[in-house]
N, C-alpha and C positions, 0 to 999 in steps of 0.2 A: 528926520535926523535931529532937529532941534528939540522935539518933544522927548525923544529917547534920551538925549543928553540931559535934559531937565530931570527926567525920571532917575537917571543914573546919579545925578548930583544929590538926590535925596536918599541915597543908599545908607548913609550913616543914621539918618533920622527915622527910618521906617523899616519895619520887617517886610513890607511889601515892595521893597526896592526893585526897580526894573520892571514893574508891572504897570499896566494902564487899564482903565475901566473899559468895558465893552462899549459903553456909550460914546467914548472918545475914539476907540479903535475902529469901530465898524465903518464910519464915514471915511476915515483915512484909508482903510483897506480897500473900500470900494473905489475911491479915487485912484489909488495905486494900480488897481486892476485895470480901470478904464484908461489910464494914461501910460501904462507900462510899455506899450508899443512905441512910444515916443521917448522912452528913457535912454539917455546916453550912458556911457560907461560910468561916469561919476554918480549919476542918479541911481543906477543899479547897485553900485557899491554902497552908497549911503542907505538905500532902502534895506538891503540885506543886513548891513551893520545894525540898523535900527530894529529889525525883526529879531536879531540875536540878542540885542541889549534888552528889548522889551519881553523877551522870552515868548515869542510868538513863532508858530511853525507847525511841525508835524503833530505835536500833542495838543494843540489848542483848537482844533476843529477843522472841519472840511474846508471852510472858506479860507482859513489861514494856509492850509496845505495847498490850495489852489494858487494863492498868491505866491507861495514859495516856489511852486513848480514854474509859474510864469517868470519869476525873477531868475530862477536857475537857467531857463532858456535864454533870457536876455543877457545874463552874465556870460554864457557861452558865446553868444552872438557879438558881444562887445569886448571880450577878453583881450583881444590884441590891441585895443585902444586904451586899456587901463594902465594906470601907473603902477609901480610896485606897491605903493600904499593902498591903492584901490583894489589890487588883487588880494593883498593881505586882509583887508576889511571884508571883501567878498567871501573869501574862503572861511574866515572866522565866522561871519554871519551865517553862512550856510551850515557850518558845523554846529554852531550854538543853537540854531533854529531846528536842528535835527533833520536836515535834508538828506535824502537818499538819492545821490546823484546818478544820472545815467552814465554809462561808460563813455559816451561821446563827450559829455560835459566834463568829466574827469580829465580826459585826454586834452581837450581844448584848454581848460583852466591851467593844468600843469605844464602844458607847452608854453603858455603865456608866462607862467612863473619862471620857467627855464630861460625864456628870453630876457627876463628882468633880473636874473640871478645876481648880477653884479651890484644892483641896487639894494638887494635884500640881505646882504651879508653884514 
């Protein structure tokens, strides 16, 4: 999250805004894959927001697609524990990263959104 925020703050100064070198990204991706089973709702939300902000996901390679699929699964598993902001960041990150969600993930995530609808208006 912090690295993605830092990259985002450079948007005005660089035409490569929102990107990160593979040298930096690869160890972060590996750590996220290794630790993803322990991710709580906020961790999942932050990771997906960062993937969206850093333009990582479906179009950036097999390893990124694998992480996106793992995080989609964790998002569905933790959706009921997410805050309204967490759900917003999760869904934005999934969309920005180019995720193709399973039907069950869509139902789970949007059921959680419905439960938080009063917070999201």
